[in-house]
N, C-alpha and C positions, 0 to 999 in steps of 0.2 A: 271530488273526494267523497265520501261517505258522511252527510253534511253531523251528523252525533258526533261524531270524532270533532266538531268544533264545540256543539252542545258542552260535551264531556271536557272539553280543555279550559272553559270558563265556566261550569257547574258544578264543579265536584269537592267546592271548599278550598282555604287556604294551603293545605299542602299537596289537594290534587290540580290544582289549577295549574297553568301555562300559558305561554303568551306563544301566539299565532305569530309563525314567522310571514313574509313580504307574500311570498305564493299562496299560503293558507289563507289570507286574510282576503287575499285578491279571489280567488278562487271563493269563498263564502260569500262574498259581499256578488258576484259573479249567480253563485246558486239564490241569492236571495231577490235580487233582481231579474232575475228571470220567474222569480216562483214555482223555483222547480222542487220547493218542498212546501210542508205544509205551513199555514200561518202562526199555527201553538208553535212547532219548530225555531221559526224567524224570532217569534216574541220571548219566549226561552233562552234562544241565545242572546239579544237583545240586553235582557236584562242580564244576567251572567257578566255580559261582557262589562258592562258598567259596573260593576260591584266589583268587578278582577281587582283592577281596571285596564282603561285600552292602553296600547303601547303608540310611540311614533311608528314604528315600523308598521304594526298593526292599521294605522292612517293611513300609513302610505299603501299599502296593499290596494286598503279599500277605495283611495282617490284614483288610483289609476284603474280599479275594475270599472269605477263608475264614467271615468274621461271615454270608455270604451262604449258609454248608450248616450251620450248627449253631441246633440247634432247641433254643429255650431253656425255662430253666422258672423264672419269678420266685420268691425267695427273700429274702424281706424281712426287715432288720439283720444283713446279711451281709458275712464279711469274705470275697474268696475269694484263696485261697492257690494260689502259683502254682508249680509242683515240674517238675523236669525227668521227662524219662519214661525215663530209663535208670536211675535207679533209686540205694541209696544201699547202699557196696561195705562201709565198716567202723565204721557206728555205726546205731542204731536211729531210725527216727522217733518225734517226742516229739508230735506233732499229736493222736494221740487222750487222753495224759494233758493237754493244755493245753485239750481241750472239757472234760474231768472238772473243770479248776477254773476253766473259764469256766462252769457251769453257772448259777452266782447270778446271772450278767448276761444282757443282752438282745440280745448278741453269738452267733451264728450264721457256723459253719464250711464254706466252700464246699471240696470239693477233688473236682480230676479225676486218673483213672487208664485207663490202659489196659497191654495188653501190652509188654515192653521194646524199647526202641528204641536206637538207638546211640548213645554209644560204649562206655563202661560196663560191664558184666555184674553191675548192680547189683541189688537186692532193691526193687520197683516200689512202689508207693504201693497198685498195685490189690492186690501182693499182702497185703500187710496189710489192706487194706479187705476183703478176702473171707473172713481168717482171722480176722478181729476181729469182735465186735459192738460196734458203734460207738456212742457217744453220739446222743442225740435231735440234739444241737445240732452236730453233722457231718449235712452234705449230701454226700452222695458222690455223682459223676457219672460212668458210663463212657463215654469215648470211642464203643465199639463203639455205644451206644444213640444219643447224642446227636451225633455228628459222625462217622457212619461211614466218609465219603471219605476224612476222616484217619486215619483208622484202617486203614483196605484198605490204604494206603500203608508200612502198618508191616514188612510182609517184604521190598518191595524194598526199604526202608533198611536193613535189617539184613544183606540180600545187599550191600550196596554196605558193609555196616563201616563207615562214618564220619559223624561229625558233618557236618551241615549248615546252612543256614540256616532248615530245619524247627527244629530244635531251638531255637533263639532264640525263635521268636515261637508257639511252640504249648503254652506253660505258660499262657498266660492267654487263656481265651477268650471270658471274660462271659455263661457258660451261664446264671448264674443273676440275669444283671441285677444283678448286688452294685454296690453305690455306693463299696465299699471294695476295695481287694487293694493285697498285697504276695508280691514274688516273690525269688528270690534272685541273688546277681550274683555272680560269678569275679572280674571284673577291672571296676576301676574305669573303663577307656575305655568298657565299655556300658550305666554308668549313664547318659550321656548319650543312647544309643541307645534303652534303654528308655523311657527321660523322655521322647524326642521323640516316639515309637512310640505309648505308651498313656499318657499321663496324661492325657490330654483325654476318656479314656474313660471314668473313674472321680471322683468328688466328690473320692475323694484317695488319691493313690499312693504306694508308698513299697517301697523294694530296700533288703535286708540283704545280708551278707558271712555269710550262712549256711552253716550243715556241709553239705558236699560237693554246691554250688551251689543246697540247699532254703534254703527261708524261713525256716530252723528256725536259732535261736541256741545255739552248745553251747561256745563261746570268745570271745574279746573282740573283736571286730568292727563295724563303720561301717553304720549307719542312717540311709539318704536318704528323707527326708518331700519331696514335689511341697507347696510350700502358692502355690496361684496361680503366676507366672511363675518364681517363687525353688525352689532347691533346698536342702532345711537339712538338713547332714551330723551326724550325733548319734555320737560313742565309746558302746559299749554293753558293759562289764567287768561276768560276772556275777563277778567275785571283790568288785566294790562293793558287792554284795548278797550278800555272804557264802555265795554259793556256791562251790563247791570240787569241782565235776564236769570229770573225766578222759576224754577223749574218746580215742575207740581207735582205732589204725594200723593194726591187724588183720581181717582181713575177717573179715567173721560169717556166719553162717547164718540163714536166714529164723527158723529156732528158737531161736536165741539172741535175736533182732530182739524176738517176740512175748513172749518170757519176759521181757526187759527191760521193758516194756510194761506185763503183767499183773502182774508183782513189781519193782516199781521200786527203788531205793534211795532214798533219803531226799534224796541229792545232786541224781539226775532227778528225782523232786519238787520239788525247790527251782528247778531249771533249765526245770523247766515251768510254772511259777508266773511266772519271769522272761517268756518268749516270753508267755507270757498277758500282761503285762503291757505286753509290743512293740504285741500284735496291739489291746489296748484304745488303746491310744494312737494309734494310726495311724487304729483308725476312729471316732476322737475322742469313744469315753467317757472319758476322760479325760484332762486337761493333758498331763500327762507320764507317763514311764514310771514315775519314780519317784512320783507320785500313784496310779497301777494298781498298783505293787507293794504298796504299803502299802494300798489298801486289801484285796487280795487276801488282804494275811496279817492281817488285822484281827480 
């Protein structure tokens, strides 16, 4: 279809705007990924789409289009961790330590990385993955290799400099055909959107109020787990497990982040154990977070 039709749908104001159908959203994203339209048109659509704003049906169409480009490599017994691509600013990544805690289990962790995307100027997961020797139970996939069409949009998105609907849908790609997945969410209204878009793609899907939008729990927060047609909400409080970790509110460097992973404090290690327990519970390796935490500390 003529791409201008999609720009018109999101860029003519409150009275003229309309939602795209599933098929229209899929076609729009196919054209964007194939770069069959001008960069200016892509930027105009992304900005208008964000302001409209996006619908679940549109997200589903976009995800369907993306799935046609992703080169997949099956990793058995794996949990996909959905990280944002704009990085972390104030705190280190904890997933490398979580993997070490999980060495004795049969759960593999799948993470994806790429160059920095808008809007935060954080330390990316790719920065960590390329500066650390990761455990064998972590499978890192670089988007430039398995989804180069999305990778190739990064420079355009950085010139735009704003978040767009791509930020929402790009965190989960099912690159490893994982049966289980967990991603971070900032705002509760997005829980419903994520569930409607992604839950049927996994055997079990979960969301967590993770640190800086990641699936990493650093302080008291909510975990949402999809069980069939129901969404169970669980409060997870590190203090309940005797963990007294204080997260940072100050910007850290890559060197600081790597140092905290390479030489973790005792409280940071305990926090890694709690995150590992959450992951085991989501992947149905334990009946509860409490049970998983006790096993890891047994």
